N, C-alpha and C positions, 0 to 999 in steps of 0.2 A: 492324710493325717497320720497314717501308720508310720511314715518315716520320721515324724516328730517324736514318736515313742522311743526312738533310739537315744534321745537326749534326756529321758526321764532319770537315768542314774545321776546326771549332773544336777538336776533339780533336787534330787534326794541329798546329794552331797552338800549343796548350798544350804538347804534347810537344816542339815545336821550342823554345819558350821555356825549358823545363826543361833540355833537352840543351845549349842554347847558353850557359847561365849556371850550371850546377850544379857545376862543377868548383871545386877549391880548398878551403881550410880552412873550418871552420864560421864563420858570420857571426852577429853579434848574439846572439839568444836561442837559436840552434840547439843550442849546446853544453849549455845547461841542460835542454832537452827530451830530448836524448840521455842525459844524466846520470840524469834521472828514469826513463827507459826501462830503463837498465842497473840501477837500483835495483829496479824491478819484476821484472826478470828474476831477481834474487837473493831475491825474496820480501818486499820492503819498499818503501815509497815515500820517506818522509823518514827520515834517520838519527835514531834516538831520542835520541842524545846531543847532536845539533846540529840542531835542528828547522829544516827548510826547507820552507815551504808557499807558495812564491812563486806557483805556478800550480796548476791542477787536474790530475787524472790523465787527462783525456780523450784528449789527443793522445799523451802518453807510452804509453798502452795500445795505441795504433795502432802505435807504433814498437817495442814490446817483441818481437813476433815476429821483427823484423829483427835484434834483438840475439841472441835465442835461437838462430836459425838461421844467424847470421853472414852475412846477406845484405847486399851492398854498399849503402851509403846512397843511391846513385844511384837504385836501384829504389824506395826510399821517397819520393824526390823525384818520380819519375815517377808515383807514386800520386796526387800532387797534381793531375795532369792529369785523372785519372779523377774525383777529387772535384769539380773545376770543371765538367767536362762533365755530371756527375751533377746538379749544382746547376742548370745550364741546362735539363736535361730535366725536372726536378721543376717548375721555374717554367713551362715549356712546357705540361706536363700540367695544372697548376693554372689557367693562363690559359684553357685550353679549357673550363673550367667556366662561364666568363663571357663570353668574346669569341670571334669567329670564328677559325678555324684560322690564316688568314693574319696576323691581328693578333697571335695568340699566338706565331707563329713570329717575327714582327718584334720583339716585345718580348723574347723569349727571346734573340734574337741581340743585341739592345741590351745585355742583361746580359753575354752571352758576350764582347762586344767592349769592354765597359767597361774602360778602361785599368788602373785600379787593381785590377780583378777578378783580373788575372793578374800583377800587379806582383811578388808574392812567391811565385809558384808554384814557383820554383827553390829555395826555402828550407824547412828542416825546422821550420816554425812553424805556428801553428794556423789561419791565415786561410783556406786552401783548404778544410780540413775544416769550418770554421765556415760558410762559404758553403753547403756541401752540407747541413749540419744546418738552417740557416735556411730554405733552399728546401724541404727535406723537411718541416719543420714547417708551412710554408705549405700544402703539398699535403694532408697528413693532417688538419690542422685544418679546412681548407675542406671537404674531403670529409666530415669528421665532421659538419659543420653541414648539408651538403646531404643526406646520407643520413638515413633515417628512424630511428625509435626502435629497431628491431630490431638495427641494426649499431652502435649507439652505443658499446657496450663495447669491441669490437675496435679500432675507429678511435680511441677515446679512449686506449686503451693505446698504440697506435702513435704518436699525437701526443705523449703523455706521455713515452714512451721517448726520442723524438727531442729533445724539449725538455730532459729531464733530462740527456741526454748533452751537449747544448749548454752547460748550466750547468757540467758537469764539465770541459768544454773551455775555456770562457771563464767564470771563476768570477764575474765581475761579473753575468752573467745569473742567478746564484743570487738576488741581491737583487731583480732584475727579476721573477723568478718569485714571490718572496714577496709583493711589492707587487701583482702581477697576481692572485695567489690571494686576497689580502684583498679587493681590489675585486670579484672575481668572486663571492666568498661573500656580500658585502654586497648585490650586485645580485640574486643568486639568492634570498636571504632576503626580498627585496622583491617580486620578480616571479614566482618559482617556475615558470619555463617550462622546457620540454625543452631549448631552445637554451642557456640559461644552465646547466642541469644538465650538459650535455655539456662545457661549458667548465670547470666545476669539476672534473669527472671527469679531464679531460686534465691540468689543473694539479696535481691531487692525485697522479696517477701520476708526474708529473715530480718532485714533491717526494719521493715514495717512492724513486725512482731515486737521489736525492741523499743519502738518509739513511745508507747505509753509509759514504760519504766523510765526512759530518758526524760520524758516530760515531767514525770513525778520528781526525779532527782533535781531537775531544773527548778521546780516550784519550791523545793527545800533549800537549795544552795545558790540559785541564781547563776549556776555555771552550765554552759552548753556541753552536751555530750559527756556528762559526768557519770561514770559507771559505778564508782565506789571510792571509799576513802582509805583503802588499805595499800594503794600503790606507793605512796610516799614512804611509808615505813619499810616496805620491801626494798625499794631502791636505796634507802639509807643503809640498811644492813648489807646490801650487796656492795656498797661503795666503801665499806669500812677500811681505813688506811692502816690498821694496826696489824703487826706481825702476829701470827698464830690464830688469826680470825680469817675465815674462808668465805665470807659472804652469806652465811646462812642466817635465818631469821631468829630473833629472840624477842619474847614478850617482856614487858617492863619488869614484871615480878621476878623473872629469871635473871635479869641484869643485876638487880640489887643483891641477889643471893649467890652470884658468881664473882669472885674477887677480880679477875681480869676484866670482865665486862663492866663491873661497877667502876673500876678505875678509869676505863677508857670512855664510858658513855654515861655514867651516873650524873655528871654535872649537866650534860645536855638534856637529859630526861627531866631533871629537876627544873630546868629553865622553861621547858614547854609544858610542864605538868598542869598548869592552870588554864591552858588553851582548850577551846572546843575541838571537836574532831576534824573540822575543816581546816582550822588554823594549824592543828598538829600535822595534818597531811601536807600542808604547804611548807611548814617548817622542816619536816623530814626531807622533802624534795630539795629545798634550798640547801640544807646541810649536805645532802648527797651530791648535788652538783658541785659544791665547793670541794668536797673530797675528791671527786673525779678530776676536777680542774687542777688541783694541786698535786695529786698523786695518781696520774693515769696508769702508771705501771702496775700499781697494786690492784687497780680495778681489773686490769687484764688478767692478773694472777687469780683474783677472785672469780673472774669469768671462767677460767679454766677449771677451777674447783667446782664451780656451779654446773658445768657440763658433766663433771663426774657425778655430782649428786643427782642430776637430772636422769642420767642413764643408769647409775649403779648405786644410788643412795649413799654416796661416800665422796668426800670427807665432811666431817662436822667439826666446828670449833669447840674446844674445851670438852671434848667427848672422847672417852677411851674407845679403842677398837673393839668391835663386837662381832661374834660369829654370825649374828642375825643378818649382817651385811650380805652373806652368801645367799640369803633368801631372795634378794633382789638381783644381786650381781650375776649369778649363774644363769637364770632364765633370760635376763635381758642381754647377756653376752651372746647367747644363741641367736636371739633376734637380730642383734647388731651384726654379728658375723654373717648371718644369712643375707642381710641387706647389702653388706659390702660385696659378698660374692655374687649377688644378683646384678650388680652394676654393669659388669662386663657383658654378660649375655643380653642384658637390657639395651646396652648401647648397640650391639651388633644387630639386634632385632627391633630397634627403636621404631621402625615403620609399622611393625606388627602390634605395637602396644596401643590400645585405644585411648582416645583423648581423656576420658574420665579418670584413667589411672594416673596420668600426668597431673591432672587438676587436683586430685586428692593428695598426691604426693607433695605438690606445691603447698597445699593447705597444711600438711604436716610440717614442712620446712618452715613456713611462716610461724606456726604455733611454737615449734621448738626453738626457733631462732629468737622469737620475742621472749619466750620464757627464760632463755639463758641470760637475758639482760637484767632480770630481776632475780631475787632470791628464789631458786627453783628447787623442786623436789621430785623424787622418782614418780610420784603419783601423776605429775603432769606429762610424763612420758607414757606411763602405763595406759592411760585412757585413750591413747592414740594407737594402741596395739591392734585393734580391728583393721584399721587402714593399712598398717604395716604388714599384717598377715595376708591381707588381700593382695598386696603387691608381690610379696614373696611367693604366694601360691600361684599367681598368674605366671610369673617368670619361670618357676619350677615346672609347671605343668604344660606351658605353651611354648617356651623358648629353650628349654634344656632337655636333652635326652641322655639318660644314663644307661650304659651297657656294662654287663658283667661278662668278662672274657672266660671262655671255657677251653680255649686253645692258646698256645704261646703266641706272642706277637711276632710279626714278620717284618723283614727289612729287605726291600728290593726283590720280593718274591721268595726269599729263602728263610726258612725257619731259624730263628736264633736259638742256639743251644747253650746252656750254661756249661762252663768249663769246670771240670772237677780237678781238684788239686790232690794228688795222691800224697797222703801223709806218710806212706811207707818210704818215700824217697827222701 
């Protein structure tokens, strides 16, 4: 327990961030999550007569007790500080499976002080909870692979419960789960090892956790495997064929107040304004597919811009350059450079890297690859930082050795001496 006290300064920092910024009216998506929580408190999620499945129920379920007990929202925001320090502790415990304690503490603090890690701690949105769930998934999945056959069921259930709740919190991970499960089943059918069996078990449990929600969406929409109705709009904006637009997302009210957007998209939005949410989702998808079919080159350009937003929070359409971009660009650049430099030693020592590292890295690749196809933002990269830091820490601590020379280098046994050029001659 004493070792956890080393992270009390981080908890104090997070509490300070929340308390210093949590006042005022709801911002951005906060109101929507509160609205869903209020619905759950009344016994339903989406109104049956006006379907709204914009996001999953994971975070609204966390907020529901605050609605039922009439607890001020400040305390729900302070809960984010506990989520964040919990994520740091889960990463710390996971790192100790593979690296010395001092290295584990260092990389846990790197996550804890990662600027965008705490950027939205004062808001009632999903990021802080998502960090906790990703870090908890790391811990239980790695422990599942380390432990023997006897404990595989309990740890597989724990990993699956965490992953399933992650999918309900960020519904995009539902698609990542399905892709990962298909890959895992194919590999297990080929290799039939205990390691791959454990992975299939964890992913299957996660899918079972999601089935009640998918059953609920089916009861509302009549559509199988329907996670939410926001995907069509995301793909529409990603496919925009107009110059000066880079595939980032705009809400309808922003379109009408921005001249370029209103000119390019106003007529289409007017056309679908009378449709319900499911019909709008289908119309957005149909229009996006037509954009991609008729102008695939622009979609590729948008995809390249999308990768930039995913990694560095830049560029944005109709938006002037801002110094705040450095808030995301600089720390993410360090992570990206460290990842790139880890590839060569990882290749040389590939047989020394345990299976779970490769599995988790593949999970990241699937998540980032899928995110890049729709309108993406830096927050979709940042929540995967615990996995990336685990990979970097393993390579740095187990596969790389740094030495500082205190003597001149030698060549063929002879000391190389620098030649002095006399300035007198």
